[in-house]
Residue, then its C-alpha position, 0 to 999 in steps of 0.5 A: m661271947t655267945l654259947r651255943s648249946r651241944i648234944s651227945w649222940r648218948d643223950l639224943g639216943a636217950e632223948a629218942l627211946a624216951g620219946l619213943l616210950q611216952r606212948p610204947g602202943r603207938s610206936a608198936l603199931t606204927a612199927l608194924g608195917t616195917v615188921l610186916g614188909v621185913s618178916a615177908f621179905v625174909a620169909v619169900l627168900g627163905i621159902t622160895g631158897t628152901a623150896g629150889n634145893q627140894i626142887d634141885e634134888r627131885f629135879t636131878a633124881l628124875a631129869a638127870t637120870q634120863v636119856v631119849v633116842e629118837d629114830v631119825g632115820p635116813p629120809d629114804m628108808p622103807a616105812s617098814e624098816g626102823s632103825f631100832g633093831p630087836d635087840s636095841s634094848a639088850r644093847v643099851q642094858a649092856l651100857n654101864g650106867v643104865v638101869h632100865a631102857g625100852v622102846w616104845w611107839p605110837v601103834p600105827a592104827k588109823k583111828p582106832s576104835i577103841s572100846a570096853a568089852y561090853g559095848v563102844v564107850t563114848g569120850t574115848e577119841d582122845l585116848r593113845f594106843l602105845a606099843v611100849e617095851d616092858g624095859a620102858l614101861s619100866a623106866t617110868h617108874p608106873k605106880l600099880q593102881q590094880g593089877r601088874l605090869y607085862d613082862r618078858f614074858h608076855s612079850e616072848r608069846g606075844e599075848r594080846v594083854a594091855v596095861l592101862g593108864a588111869v585117864a584111859a581105864s577112867r574113860l573105858g570105865v574099867t574100875r576092876l580086873d577081877g572079872q579079867p576086863a578087855v578092851f578092844v580096839d579095831e575089834r582086836p581083844y586086849t585082856v587088863i592085867g593092870i591099871v597105872s595110876e601115876v608115872d614119872r616119865l612119859p605122861e602120855a601113858l596116864f591116856s593111854v591102852m599099851i600093849p607089848l611090842s611083838t603083840a604090836e608088831s604082829d597086829y599091826g607091823m612095824p611103826e611109822q617111820a621116825a615113831a619110834k623112840m626109846l626111854i633110857e633110865t641110868r644111874l644118877g651121874a651116868a646119864t652123859v656118857v650114855a648119851e654119847q655111848v648109846a647111839v653107837a652101841l645101837r648102830p655102829e655102822a649108822p649112829e646118824r640115825f639116832r637123835v640122842i636127848s641128854p638131860v638139861s641141865p637142872r640148875s639153869l632150870h631152877d635158876s629160871v624158875l625161882g628166879d622169876v618166883n623171887l621177883l615176884f615175891v620180893l616186890l610184894a616183900t618190898i611194896s609192903l615195906v614202902i607202906g611201912a615206911f609211910g606208916i612210920a613217916n605219917t605217925t612221925l608227924v601227928g606226934i610232931l603236931e602233938r609234940t609242937s609245944e615240946i619243941g618249941l619249949r626246947r628251942s627256947l631253952g637253947a635247942r638247935r634246928w639239928h638238935i631237933g630234927a636229928q632227935f625225930i630221925m633217930e625215934s623213926t630209926i630206931l622204930g625201923l631197926l626194932g621193926g627189922l628185927v622182930g620181922t627177921s625173927l618172924g620170917v625165920i620162924t616162918v620159913v622153919i615152920v613151912s620146912l617142918a610142915q613139908q618135911w624139908t631141910a630149912v635153907i636160909a642165906p645168911w645175907i638174908i638174916f644179918p642185913a634184914p634189920l639194917v633194911g628195916a632201920a633204913a626204911g624208917l631213917v627215909a621215913g622220918i627225914y620229912p617229919a624231921w624236917r618238919a619238926a626242926a622248922t617249927e618256930p619257938v615263938e608259935a609253940l611257945r604260944r600253943l602251950g600258953 
């Protein structure tokens, strides 16, 4: 009667741990690749999820509260007649949910010559000359670098005042306002009363010389056909309703003269942008994990060569091939699991540190944290298959010959 050797899973696990603990330094270095791969995986998905939450909040606060109305007018409309009337801003301002509203357009000056008070300045060809109603200027959420904005008082009196964007002020050499500097547009002087350094909307304002609407109408006439636009800031959640009502409020008899641009979906933009970012960084994390798996496989192969005598002795004492193979597979799987646990912890710590540094609220989905150690274990399992097969194929006679 032939007796066949047996080994329990408990004994198999004990043997695998004993094999790893014989060389703790090597085992730690072997697991390092898995640690880096899993930590990169967790950190990347956690940080992009956290950043996505911030994008949602900021995008919603700006784009979801903005409505733009364009004057498309009838094809046969004279150039001197616009669809926006003198009371357009007041009509829109009366709608529920509107915070600021105002009309703006590029002033119809033919290649305007813009210069500072003390002489013509070169390099100003790309500057813009805009007529901006005070309500539209407020809707941009301007941050003043110096001075102030013009208001209804300036508009009602048709004052020749101007507000410069930061880039326009720099190109024109206007750095201080205490001397009441002026800029000349086609030899017409406009006193600069403010310089805007940042805007949340209408970014072209930073490259522009902006004057009140009434002043632009007096000096240059009405805007060219279909050139005028209205910028509307709404309260959060009111943009959709305002977009549905604004054309009728402006011209009940001809709402078709306007094209209303309502805010796009922040979720779709967020998913599109972060989807591409996630794909890139998950690919990099996967590459790190694959490199870690190759590291485990390579080190396990080297360990098999060093432990050939041990393998031969166990085979001669009755250990079967699958016992040897199972031990090495378990060793590599345990290495991967330990690397996954350490990597998950490092990834979570990284997300928390980045969030604290940026003053964000850390967002880490459970589906990222809990499977991550198993990903490391799976990488170790796959990495150990070939070395385990090599170990199981070792012949006892050859191994014992090396021992002798």
